N, C-alpha and C positions, 0 to 999 in steps of 0.2 A: 448418529441414530442413538438412542439410548432406551434399553428396554428394560422391562422389571418383568420377572418371572414369580409368579409365587408358586410354589414347588410342594413336592408330596411330604408326609410325617414319617415315612420308614422307609427302611437302608435299602431294601431290593427298589423299592419305587425309585428312589433317588439316584441310585447307580444308573437305571434305566433312563432314568432323565437325561443323563450327558447325550443320547442319540439327540433327544430336541437341542440341547443345547450346542451342538457339531453344529445342527441342520440351521440355527439360526444365524451361526458364525457366516455358514458358508453363501447364505441370503443375503446377510448385509455384511461383508467384507466391511473390518473397521467399526464396526456398532461397539458400543461398551452395554456388557449385557451383566445385570445385576439379578442376583436371585434370594429372595426373600424364604428361611428355611428355620425349623428349630434348631437351637446354636448347639448340639450336637452334629450336625450336619456340616459343621465345618469343616469337617477331618473330611470327610469325601469331597466337598466343594475346592477344598484348597489342592485336591488331587486333579482338577478338571482344570484345562490350562484356558476352554472356552469360558471360564466363568471371573471376570472381572472383580467384582466383591459381591460377599457374602453378607446378607444384611438378615440379623438374627430376629426370628420371631418371637417375642417373648411370652408369647399366650401360648396355653396347652392346645395338644390334639382337641379337647371337646369344649373348650372356653370360648362364649360367644363374646361377651362384655364389649356389648356396642358403643358405651364411652373409651374405651383404651381401643376399639377399631379406630375412631372416628381421631384420635389423639395421632394414631401411628401415619394414617392417611393423609393428615396436615400437615404431619413433619415429613413425610417422605415426598410431598409436592414441591419444596422447595429442591428436588432431584431434575425436576422439568422432564419425566419421563417421557419418550412419544410414542410409548405401546407399551399395554402389560397382559402377560399369559399368563392365565389362571390354571395350574391343572390341579387342584381338585376339583371336585364338581358342587362342594356343597357352597348354600347360601354365604355363610361365614366369610369364607377366603375370598369372595368378589368386593368384599365391602373395602377392604384397605385399596384398594385402586379407585374403586368411586368415587372416596372420599380425597382422594388425591387428586383427584379431576384428570388422569391421564386420559388422554386423545381418544386412544384406541384399547380395547378391554375386550380379549379376547378369550374364548372359552368354551368349553362344550353346556347343552341345556343342561339345566338340572335344577332340582330344588327354588325355582319361582324367581331364575336370578334376571328376567325381561327386565331393562333396564339398565342394570347394574352392568353389565354385558350387553355392549353394542356392536360386536362381532362375534354372533350368536352363531356357534356351528352344534345342528340337530340330528346331523346323520355316524352316528356313532359308530354304529352297528355295522359301517360301512369298514371297520378298521377291527378287526377282530382281535389282533394283539393290541396290548397296553401300549406298547413303544409305540405303534401305529398312530393312535389315538393320539400319542403325546404329539409323533413327528407330524400330523396332519394340521397342527397349530401352527406351525412356522411357515405355514405358506399360505396365501391368499386363498379365500372360503370357496371364491367359483373353481379353483383348481382341482379341491380334493374331493370330489366326488364317491372314491373310495379307495381302496387299498391299492388297487393298478396304478392308482393319479402318484404316489409316495415314489420319489426317483431313485433310492435306495436306504437302508438303513444302515446309519452309520453305526459299529460297536462300539459301546463305552471303553474308554482305555486311561484308567488312573494311573497317574504318575507315580513312580516310587522314590523314596527319599532315600539313599543311602546309607547317609550318613546315622540318621536316625534307625535305618538297619540296626547298623552297627551297635549302635546304642544298646539296640534292645535285646539282640543276641547277648551282650554283655550283660546287660543286667539279669536277665532269667537265665547266662549260664549253659546257652547253648551253641552249638555247631552245626555245622554240615557235613561232619566230616561222612555222614552216612546219608544215602538218599531221605528226602523227608516227607512223607504221606500225612497230610495235613485231613483231619476228620471235625465235621460241622455237627454234631449230633444234636443241637438243639433248633426250637422253631417257635417264634415267638405267640402263632397262629394259633397252634392247641398240638393236643397228642396226636390227632388224627395225619401229622405232618412229618412225624419222629418214626423213625426205621426204629426200631426194639436195640438196643441198647447192646444185648447178646450177638444182635447179626454183626454190628459195626467191631464187639472185640473178635469174633470170628474171623473177619477180613483183616484186621489189623495184625493178628497173630499171625496170620500167612506170611504177611509183609517183614514182619520183626524177624519170623525164620529163616527170610531172604535176604536181611544183613540191610533189611530199611530201620527209621526212627520212625516215629509217629508222634505229632505233635496236634492236641485236642484244643480247638478254638470254640470260644461261646462267651457269655455275657456272664454275672455271677448267677444266674437262674439255673445255668447249666452244667455249675461246676458238680453237684450231687451225680447227672447222670455222667459224669466226663471221668471222675474217680470210680463210677461203675464197670464202667468199661475197662479202666486200667486194671483194678482189681481183679477182672474176670480173664486177664492174661495170665500166662506163663511165669511164675517168679522170677523166672530169670531174664524173663524178657522185658520186666516192667520198669528195671533202671533206662530203658529206650524209650521210656512213653512218658512223655512229656503234658503234664495236664495247664493246658494255659488259660482256659476258662477262668474269668475275673481276675486275670492277673495284667492283661496288657489294656491300653489305651485303642480306639478306634485306628487311629495314626498307627502305633505299633502291630496292628492287627495286621494291616495291610498291608506294611511292609515284609512283613515275618511271612505271609501267607505268599507273598511273590517268592519265595527259597522252595516253594513246594515243586514235586517233581510230581506229583498227584493229589487233588483234592475230592474228597466222598464228602458231598454236603444233602442234607435234606431242604426242600425245596424251600430257602431261607435267604437273606439278607447276605449273608455270607457267601451265599452259593453265586449272588448275583456280581460281590467282588472277586470271587474265583476268578469267574468269567471276563469280569474288566478288567485284572490282572495278566488274563490270556493262559492261564494253568491249566494242564489235563485235568479235566472237573469230569467227576460220573455226578450226575445229580438225581436225587431218590424223590421219586414222585408218590404218593400216598392218597390222601382223598382230591389233590389239586392235579391241574391237568398242564401240560409242558407248552399246550396249545395255547394258552393264554397269557404266560410269563414264561416264556424261555429264555435260558441263559445263554446270553446273546455273546457268542464267542463260536471260535472254529473247532477247537479240539474239545469236544463234550460229548459225552454219551450221558443218554437216557437211561433209566432202570423204573420199569413199572410193573406192574402185575395188569392184567386183563380182566378182572370178575368184574361180575354186570353194576354193578353198585358203584364202582369207581367210573369217573372223579364226581365225586357228591357235593365236594369244597366245603362240608362241614369242619371245625374245631373237634370233634370227638364223635366217633362212630355210632350212630344210631343203632345200629343194632348189637354193636359190645365186644364185637370180635376181631376187628381190625383187620380183617384178612390181607388187605390192599396192603399191609405191611410188615406183619406176621409171615405171611406165602413168599412173599420179595425175600428170594432165599442168597446168603453171601455169597454162592460161587454166581451166581448172576451176575454180582457186581465186581467180583476178580475177573471173572473171563471179560466185563465191560473194561477193567485198568487194563488187562493185557491187549486188547484193540487197540487203546491210545496208546500204547506203547510201542504196538507195530507200527502206527500211522507215525507215530515222533520219529 
């Protein structure tokens, strides 16, 4: 059997998608699994042993380009796929498998996709977690009435490249003589997901005083925030705080994060990578909720405030106070970290 999955376009969603890929391989032993996703996803898909081939999606997240989608579909028809599973809910995501004339096209109801999908699922509300909605697509429609019908949620588990890890350590002048605290202070979603830099710095200072070191990860957009955290530290400690934001590829970030003694992260793609590496993780939630996209791992502590207006799932605080993040104090995160250590 040969299956094509049209994957998501966000880091966290792609990490959680590995649960779907694991289920597909369990249900169809020996099948060939291809995943079409943006080219940058290749770094993640390469770490998932369930994926036999990553198919780069050349179109951007918002691009419709019907002609190009028709061309891609005709091109993929030569692969003779038996089934396509479409993870996104958009109409455009269902066009390529339809143009490829894949016999079975599975996905959730959304954006007038009648006809484009012939294995259409309409009870998505019965699967509250995003990963449950993904997993339900791996099973026959008649079998999936609610979340209770999912046998289990296989956790994502990314492979680590030890050779690449060693090269990254050397290139960046890092070592692991001290325990590594990883901070992930960014969030593409918006400021309502970002715990304040001063809080991150307070936690980092405590760990540095205990003899740890700090690695701060993120994209180029997070460099300013990372530098602010480092600048807020005791000058004597700053030499043990390394700003890696904007300096690593996704491959390097995965391999280096695997060395963390502990990770503190906003609700972001890097949080899900840390979970998939089975690192002791503290997930910091502001406007969003772990009841929808929790980190899928065993060694996890979730921290959030319980103010009335959260979770609002907004990118910015409509009240302007960001109390859900400002009132989440460093002491709560330190206590969560100690609980993780006791568990280890």
